[in-house]
PLY file of the C-alpha trace (Angstrom):
ply
format ascii 1.0
element vertex 484
property float x
property float y
property float z
element edge 483
property int vertex1
property int vertex2
end_header
31.30 -120.39 -11.09
27.88 -122.09 -11.42
27.55 -120.93 -15.06
31.02 -122.08 -16.02
31.17 -123.78 -19.40
33.19 -127.00 -19.33
34.96 -127.67 -22.65
34.07 -131.01 -24.23
37.60 -132.36 -23.93
37.44 -131.83 -20.13
34.21 -133.75 -19.66
35.98 -137.10 -19.97
39.34 -136.37 -18.34
40.69 -134.24 -15.48
41.89 -130.67 -15.85
45.67 -131.10 -15.55
47.47 -128.30 -13.75
51.16 -127.95 -12.84
52.00 -125.67 -9.91
55.65 -124.60 -9.66
56.42 -123.74 -6.05
55.20 -125.78 -3.08
54.95 -122.97 -0.55
51.71 -121.48 0.77
51.00 -119.63 -2.49
51.20 -122.75 -4.64
49.32 -124.98 -2.21
46.57 -122.40 -1.69
46.16 -122.12 -5.47
45.73 -125.89 -5.75
43.27 -125.86 -2.85
41.22 -123.05 -4.42
40.97 -125.08 -7.61
39.78 -128.13 -5.71
37.22 -126.09 -3.77
35.87 -124.26 -6.82
32.25 -124.96 -7.61
33.18 -126.51 -10.94
35.31 -129.16 -9.23
33.41 -129.63 -5.96
30.14 -130.11 -7.87
31.71 -132.87 -9.96
31.32 -130.99 -13.25
35.12 -130.83 -13.60
37.70 -133.38 -12.51
41.09 -132.16 -11.31
44.68 -133.41 -11.26
47.41 -131.16 -9.84
51.14 -131.84 -9.79
53.10 -129.64 -7.40
56.81 -129.02 -8.08
59.52 -127.54 -5.89
63.28 -127.20 -6.28
63.67 -128.30 -2.65
63.04 -131.90 -1.54
60.39 -130.68 0.91
57.08 -128.84 0.58
55.86 -125.75 2.49
58.42 -123.23 1.18
58.44 -120.03 3.23
56.85 -121.72 6.24
59.75 -124.14 6.52
62.60 -121.91 5.37
61.44 -118.32 5.87
59.66 -118.28 9.24
61.63 -118.12 12.48
61.71 -121.45 14.33
60.32 -119.76 17.47
57.03 -119.00 15.68
55.06 -122.18 16.43
51.72 -120.51 15.66
52.80 -119.62 12.14
54.53 -122.97 11.74
51.13 -124.45 12.55
49.96 -123.35 9.11
51.81 -126.43 7.87
49.03 -128.55 9.42
46.47 -126.96 7.10
48.77 -127.20 4.09
49.48 -130.85 4.93
45.76 -131.63 4.66
45.68 -130.23 1.13
48.63 -132.30 -0.02
47.23 -135.46 1.58
44.65 -135.88 -1.22
44.53 -138.21 -4.22
44.07 -135.40 -6.73
47.45 -133.79 -5.95
51.00 -135.15 -6.20
54.26 -133.60 -4.99
57.53 -133.63 -6.94
60.35 -132.23 -4.81
63.98 -131.62 -5.78
62.79 -130.64 -9.27
63.91 -127.25 -10.55
62.22 -125.46 -13.44
65.01 -124.71 -15.92
67.28 -127.18 -14.13
65.49 -130.51 -14.38
62.51 -129.68 -16.57
61.55 -126.89 -18.96
58.45 -124.75 -19.18
57.71 -126.15 -22.65
57.81 -129.68 -21.22
55.28 -128.70 -18.58
53.07 -127.03 -21.16
53.14 -130.23 -23.21
51.74 -132.23 -20.28
49.34 -129.83 -18.57
46.40 -127.63 -19.52
47.73 -124.85 -17.30
50.90 -123.97 -15.41
50.81 -121.78 -12.28
54.07 -120.16 -11.16
54.29 -119.69 -7.37
58.03 -119.41 -6.83
57.77 -116.50 -4.37
60.51 -114.01 -3.50
63.56 -115.47 -1.83
66.47 -113.05 -2.13
67.18 -109.74 -0.41
66.05 -106.48 -1.95
68.95 -104.15 -2.67
69.99 -101.37 -0.31
71.94 -98.92 -2.40
74.24 -97.17 0.05
78.03 -97.15 0.29
79.54 -100.02 2.24
77.02 -102.78 1.52
79.81 -105.02 0.22
81.94 -104.78 3.34
82.73 -107.90 5.35
80.09 -108.04 8.09
77.31 -106.63 5.90
74.65 -109.33 5.57
71.32 -109.78 3.84
68.47 -110.47 6.22
67.01 -113.14 3.91
70.37 -114.92 3.84
70.47 -114.96 7.64
66.92 -116.32 7.81
67.91 -119.11 5.41
70.89 -119.91 7.62
69.05 -120.15 10.94
66.20 -122.04 9.24
68.83 -124.56 7.99
68.11 -124.15 4.28
70.01 -126.97 2.53
71.68 -124.62 0.03
73.03 -122.22 2.67
76.49 -122.36 4.25
76.55 -124.18 7.57
78.56 -121.45 9.33
77.76 -117.82 10.12
79.98 -115.06 11.49
78.54 -114.13 14.89
81.67 -112.44 16.24
80.18 -108.92 16.33
79.27 -107.54 19.75
77.24 -104.62 18.42
74.91 -105.26 15.51
72.55 -103.11 13.43
69.40 -104.36 11.68
68.00 -102.03 9.02
64.26 -102.36 8.50
60.97 -102.16 10.36
59.10 -105.15 9.00
58.48 -108.61 10.44
61.68 -110.01 8.93
63.75 -107.28 10.57
62.20 -108.11 13.93
62.79 -111.82 13.38
66.44 -111.20 12.55
66.94 -108.91 15.55
65.14 -111.29 17.91
67.18 -114.32 16.83
70.41 -112.33 17.14
69.59 -111.06 20.62
67.79 -114.10 22.00
69.78 -116.60 24.05
70.15 -119.84 22.12
68.88 -121.93 25.03
65.42 -120.47 24.43
65.51 -121.90 20.92
66.17 -125.48 22.01
62.44 -126.13 22.21
62.26 -125.49 18.44
63.36 -127.59 15.47
66.78 -125.91 15.01
69.59 -128.42 14.38
72.62 -128.69 16.63
75.03 -126.68 14.47
72.69 -123.66 14.48
72.24 -123.86 18.24
75.98 -124.16 18.91
76.86 -121.09 16.86
74.08 -118.95 18.30
75.05 -120.14 21.77
78.61 -118.91 21.19
77.53 -115.57 19.70
79.45 -112.55 20.98
76.49 -110.17 20.63
75.63 -107.80 23.46
73.64 -105.09 21.65
71.30 -105.26 18.66
69.97 -102.01 17.16
66.86 -102.02 14.92
66.46 -98.94 12.72
63.22 -97.80 11.09
62.96 -94.96 8.57
59.62 -93.67 9.83
57.93 -93.28 13.23
56.30 -95.73 15.64
52.90 -95.25 13.94
54.27 -96.28 10.54
56.06 -99.54 11.38
55.36 -102.53 9.13
55.55 -105.33 11.68
52.56 -106.77 13.52
51.50 -106.54 17.19
52.29 -110.23 17.63
55.84 -109.78 16.34
56.31 -106.76 18.58
55.05 -108.48 21.72
57.32 -111.45 21.06
60.34 -109.19 21.52
59.49 -108.95 25.21
59.44 -112.75 25.58
63.21 -113.05 25.21
64.75 -113.78 28.60
67.78 -111.85 29.87
67.31 -109.25 27.12
66.44 -105.60 27.87
64.46 -103.56 25.33
65.79 -100.01 25.03
63.73 -97.14 23.57
64.56 -93.49 22.89
62.11 -90.65 23.73
63.23 -88.48 20.78
61.97 -91.18 18.41
58.37 -90.87 19.55
57.18 -88.25 17.09
53.66 -88.19 15.66
52.03 -86.07 12.96
48.45 -85.66 11.73
48.70 -88.80 9.59
50.01 -90.74 12.59
47.07 -89.61 14.72
44.63 -90.59 12.00
46.28 -94.00 11.61
45.96 -94.66 15.34
42.29 -93.66 15.29
41.34 -95.70 12.23
43.57 -98.77 12.58
43.41 -100.91 15.71
46.65 -102.67 14.82
48.52 -99.35 14.63
46.90 -98.19 17.87
47.94 -101.42 19.61
51.56 -101.19 18.47
51.94 -97.53 19.39
50.34 -98.21 22.77
52.70 -101.12 23.41
55.79 -99.12 22.46
54.66 -96.10 24.50
53.99 -98.23 27.56
57.45 -99.78 27.25
58.98 -96.30 27.09
57.04 -95.12 30.17
58.08 -98.24 32.10
61.68 -97.69 31.06
61.66 -94.06 32.26
59.99 -94.98 35.56
62.34 -97.86 36.29
64.65 -96.99 39.14
67.18 -99.76 38.73
69.65 -99.82 35.85
69.16 -102.41 33.09
70.75 -105.67 34.20
70.29 -108.07 31.28
73.34 -109.45 29.51
71.95 -108.33 26.14
70.08 -105.29 24.89
67.69 -104.81 21.99
67.51 -101.15 20.92
64.52 -99.88 18.91
65.26 -96.76 16.86
62.80 -94.84 14.70
62.99 -91.88 12.29
66.44 -92.73 10.97
67.61 -93.63 7.47
70.85 -95.42 6.56
73.38 -93.27 4.74
76.52 -95.39 4.77
77.91 -98.59 6.21
81.25 -97.39 7.51
84.27 -99.63 6.97
87.72 -100.12 8.38
90.21 -102.53 6.80
87.43 -103.90 4.61
85.16 -104.73 7.55
82.06 -103.08 9.02
83.03 -100.61 11.73
79.92 -98.46 11.99
76.61 -97.34 10.53
75.94 -93.71 9.59
72.28 -92.72 9.95
70.38 -89.51 9.14
67.68 -88.26 11.49
64.27 -87.90 9.81
61.18 -85.90 10.69
57.57 -86.60 9.78
56.16 -84.34 7.08
52.49 -84.41 8.15
51.46 -87.17 5.73
53.12 -90.07 7.55
56.14 -89.85 5.29
59.51 -88.40 6.30
62.18 -86.00 5.17
65.81 -85.85 6.20
66.96 -83.23 8.69
70.65 -83.18 7.81
71.52 -84.41 11.31
73.76 -87.48 11.25
74.77 -90.06 13.85
77.34 -92.81 13.49
76.74 -95.95 15.51
79.70 -98.19 16.34
78.64 -101.62 15.10
80.64 -104.51 13.69
77.85 -106.08 11.63
74.88 -104.77 9.65
71.88 -106.85 8.58
69.86 -105.44 5.68
66.21 -106.47 6.15
64.51 -104.05 3.78
62.44 -106.64 1.94
62.50 -109.68 -0.30
62.81 -109.69 -4.09
61.56 -112.18 -6.68
63.84 -113.93 -9.17
63.43 -114.54 -12.89
61.79 -117.80 -13.98
63.27 -119.67 -16.92
61.29 -119.13 -20.12
59.00 -116.38 -18.78
59.07 -112.59 -19.16
60.42 -110.90 -16.01
60.06 -107.41 -14.55
63.54 -106.83 -13.11
62.57 -103.51 -11.53
59.74 -104.98 -9.45
60.99 -108.55 -9.12
57.74 -110.06 -10.44
56.36 -111.79 -13.52
54.33 -109.28 -15.57
50.71 -110.30 -15.18
47.12 -109.12 -15.26
45.38 -110.46 -12.17
47.50 -113.60 -12.33
47.43 -114.09 -16.10
51.12 -114.02 -17.08
51.91 -111.61 -19.90
54.50 -111.82 -22.67
56.85 -109.03 -23.84
53.95 -107.48 -25.80
51.57 -107.43 -22.85
49.52 -110.35 -24.12
48.39 -113.24 -21.92
50.46 -116.36 -22.47
47.79 -119.07 -22.89
47.69 -121.46 -19.97
50.31 -119.61 -17.90
49.46 -118.04 -14.53
51.16 -116.66 -11.42
50.22 -116.33 -7.78
51.82 -115.17 -4.53
54.83 -112.90 -4.23
56.13 -113.62 -7.73
52.80 -112.19 -8.92
52.34 -109.13 -6.70
55.64 -108.60 -4.88
56.59 -109.43 -1.28
53.78 -107.60 0.50
51.17 -108.80 2.97
51.07 -111.69 5.40
50.82 -115.38 4.55
47.03 -115.28 4.92
46.76 -112.65 2.18
48.00 -115.28 -0.26
44.58 -116.99 -0.17
42.76 -114.05 -1.73
45.56 -113.67 -4.23
45.25 -117.33 -5.23
41.48 -117.01 -5.58
41.88 -114.21 -8.14
44.31 -116.27 -10.19
42.17 -119.41 -10.04
39.01 -117.52 -11.06
40.83 -116.30 -14.15
42.11 -119.78 -14.94
38.60 -121.22 -14.74
37.25 -118.39 -16.88
39.88 -119.30 -19.48
39.02 -123.02 -19.69
37.88 -122.79 -23.33
41.13 -121.07 -24.32
43.55 -123.39 -22.53
45.90 -125.28 -24.80
45.42 -129.02 -24.57
48.42 -131.16 -23.56
50.30 -132.70 -26.48
52.24 -135.36 -24.56
50.86 -138.40 -22.75
54.19 -139.21 -21.08
53.85 -139.11 -17.29
55.98 -136.52 -15.58
57.49 -139.12 -13.25
58.62 -141.16 -16.26
60.30 -138.13 -17.82
62.12 -137.30 -14.58
63.23 -140.90 -14.12
64.58 -141.01 -17.67
66.75 -138.01 -16.82
67.97 -139.47 -13.59
66.33 -136.72 -11.52
66.28 -137.84 -7.89
62.86 -136.42 -7.12
61.06 -136.63 -3.80
57.39 -137.51 -3.46
54.73 -136.81 -0.85
55.39 -140.26 0.57
59.06 -139.32 0.78
58.20 -136.14 2.70
56.17 -138.19 5.17
59.22 -140.39 5.72
61.44 -137.33 6.29
58.80 -135.82 8.57
58.87 -138.98 10.68
62.66 -138.90 10.80
62.74 -135.31 12.09
60.22 -136.20 14.78
62.34 -139.22 15.67
65.43 -137.00 16.04
63.43 -134.81 18.43
62.31 -137.84 20.40
65.88 -139.06 20.66
67.02 -135.66 21.93
64.32 -135.88 24.60
64.28 -133.45 27.50
67.18 -131.01 27.47
68.41 -128.91 30.41
68.94 -125.20 29.65
69.81 -122.10 31.65
66.09 -121.29 31.67
64.84 -124.73 32.65
64.22 -128.04 30.93
62.69 -128.18 27.44
61.42 -131.12 25.41
62.42 -131.37 21.80
59.62 -132.48 19.47
61.53 -132.21 16.20
65.04 -131.59 14.90
65.35 -130.47 11.30
67.39 -132.52 8.81
69.71 -130.13 6.99
71.46 -131.52 3.91
69.66 -132.09 0.62
71.26 -135.51 0.22
70.23 -136.64 3.70
66.67 -135.46 3.05
66.57 -137.51 -0.14
68.07 -140.54 1.60
65.25 -140.57 4.15
62.71 -139.95 1.39
64.01 -142.99 -0.52
64.37 -145.27 2.49
60.76 -145.51 3.52
57.48 -145.01 1.70
54.03 -144.18 3.02
50.68 -144.48 1.28
48.50 -141.36 1.02
45.67 -143.26 2.58
47.52 -143.58 5.89
0 1
1 2
2 3
3 4
4 5
5 6
6 7
7 8
8 9
9 10
10 11
11 12
12 13
13 14
14 15
15 16
16 17
17 18
18 19
19 20
20 21
21 22
22 23
23 24
24 25
25 26
26 27
27 28
28 29
29 30
30 31
31 32
32 33
33 34
34 35
35 36
36 37
37 38
38 39
39 40
40 41
41 42
42 43
43 44
44 45
45 46
46 47
47 48
48 49
49 50
50 51
51 52
52 53
53 54
54 55
55 56
56 57
57 58
58 59
59 60
60 61
61 62
62 63
63 64
64 65
65 66
66 67
67 68
68 69
69 70
70 71
71 72
72 73
73 74
74 75
75 76
76 77
77 78
78 79
79 80
80 81
81 82
82 83
83 84
84 85
85 86
86 87
87 88
88 89
89 90
90 91
91 92
92 93
93 94
94 95
95 96
96 97
97 98
98 99
99 100
100 101
101 102
102 103
103 104
104 105
105 106
106 107
107 108
108 109
109 110
110 111
111 112
112 113
113 114
114 115
115 116
116 117
117 118
118 119
119 120
120 121
121 122
122 123
123 124
124 125
125 126
126 127
127 128
128 129
129 130
130 131
131 132
132 133
133 134
134 135
135 136
136 137
137 138
138 139
139 140
140 141
141 142
142 143
143 144
144 145
145 146
146 147
147 148
148 149
149 150
150 151
151 152
152 153
153 154
154 155
155 156
156 157
157 158
158 159
159 160
160 161
161 162
162 163
163 164
164 165
165 166
166 167
167 168
168 169
169 170
170 171
171 172
172 173
173 174
174 175
175 176
176 177
177 178
178 179
179 180
180 181
181 182
182 183
183 184
184 185
185 186
186 187
187 188
188 189
189 190
190 191
191 192
192 193
193 194
194 195
195 196
196 197
197 198
198 199
199 200
200 201
201 202
202 203
203 204
204 205
205 206
206 207
207 208
208 209
209 210
210 211
211 212
212 213
213 214
214 215
215 216
216 217
217 218
218 219
219 220
220 221
221 222
222 223
223 224
224 225
225 226
226 227
227 228
228 229
229 230
230 231
231 232
232 233
233 234
234 235
235 236
236 237
237 238
238 239
239 240
240 241
241 242
242 243
243 244
244 245
245 246
246 247
247 248
248 249
249 250
250 251
251 252
252 253
253 254
254 255
255 256
256 257
257 258
258 259
259 260
260 261
261 262
262 263
263 264
264 265
265 266
266 267
267 268
268 269
269 270
270 271
271 272
272 273
273 274
274 275
275 276
276 277
277 278
278 279
279 280
280 281
281 282
282 283
283 284
284 285
285 286
286 287
287 288
288 289
289 290
290 291
291 292
292 293
293 294
294 295
295 296
296 297
297 298
298 299
299 300
300 301
301 302
302 303
303 304
304 305
305 306
306 307
307 308
308 309
309 310
310 311
311 312
312 313
313 314
314 315
315 316
316 317
317 318
318 319
319 320
320 321
321 322
322 323
323 324
324 325
325 326
326 327
327 328
328 329
329 330
330 331
331 332
332 333
333 334
334 335
335 336
336 337
337 338
338 339
339 340
340 341
341 342
342 343
343 344
344 345
345 346
346 347
347 348
348 349
349 350
350 351
351 352
352 353
353 354
354 355
355 356
356 357
357 358
358 359
359 360
360 361
361 362
362 363
363 364
364 365
365 366
366 367
367 368
368 369
369 370
370 371
371 372
372 373
373 374
374 375
375 376
376 377
377 378
378 379
379 380
380 381
381 382
382 383
383 384
384 385
385 386
386 387
387 388
388 389
389 390
390 391
391 392
392 393
393 394
394 395
395 396
396 397
397 398
398 399
399 400
400 401
401 402
402 403
403 404
404 405
405 406
406 407
407 408
408 409
409 410
410 411
411 412
412 413
413 414
414 415
415 416
416 417
417 418
418 419
419 420
420 421
421 422
422 423
423 424
424 425
425 426
426 427
427 428
428 429
429 430
430 431
431 432
432 433
433 434
434 435
435 436
436 437
437 438
438 439
439 440
440 441
441 442
442 443
443 444
444 445
445 446
446 447
447 448
448 449
449 450
450 451
451 452
452 453
453 454
454 455
455 456
456 457
457 458
458 459
459 460
460 461
461 462
462 463
463 464
464 465
465 466
466 467
467 468
468 469
469 470
470 471
471 472
472 473
473 474
474 475
475 476
476 477
477 478
478 479
479 480
480 481
481 482
482 483
């Protein structure tokens, strides 16, 4: 960006950018702007305001990642460093279309970046999805991550459970369902989540994947973590270990695929060589090459899951064999992917769950770029890739925004966003408020101290505050300066 032309009106004031969505995608976009040559060289000043409908930042990391993933949770440390800068301010508990409109943002900022992600479950169009005991995987993740807008209770009365999907979310759901709650006490889960998981009736959790072991979508780390659950046996089935030419090529060319297949194969060999019968109180069954046909009901409740056996077709894809098996389960979790939601005032692709865009430039109904409007993250490209992939995605969007500097519409209102929100009585949270809430959650962990469990003592470092109102109370009660 060394040859970037800075418009005259931006030589004496900062470039003002609003980012809607305070998860990794939105924070990475702000960080890419700050690190761009135009800004880091001093040629362009920058002011970013970050908005989120929740009172807290960090989005998916806080409310979409399992609490027993401390390494991934550690990404918050890097995101925290971005937000702890003078050029960026956080406005939590502010919903676009609820508390403020897109036109009002456009009137105050040179550019608006939408980074609202994908938060709801993708549809699974088979009979029986509406039965009692049929759950969305994303909904369950929100529950065990104590999302403030999720019901506090969850039906965990099923002994036998099916999880449909072979991605990281499916493994997270299956692991949390099968894992003994005492192993989660070292995480940030609040008491009501622990108590319900501790009283779960589950004995068997079945994970079903449509393709073979060489085509799974989860990562080696996620797979290995399954074996870390105590008093849980992993059960594999020899007939599921089918490989075709495409599978062999994938194992040769992709170390991640090779690692996962090797891990699964070794588990199968160990299982077949084991002389003693499985003795754990819970079992986690991994099934491959099966597609869901119907969630079977009885008296309006889930009573089984009908699956069709698949076979590989030589390309890594599958075809049905016409052979069906019905598994007796009392709950089914659909973890077949996330789906993005419409954003107020912006064109929406309902088939793909994204905002129509060209490399991050948001398009109108006629396929033309809406001046000053951009997208990044899953609402831009769909829910694919890991969190780290969001950085490259943000870079593309930011490069286009900087290229468009001459064409950006100048703000028409000098009213500060905080003043507008205060006029409306919006109880917004700030970065200082998040720091206060952060301290409170650490204090709750300190007060819990060392806790005895069936697997030994654990020390609680943090306990998550759950309700929106309580979050806002802590945010109001104590203020911190960014310089601290």
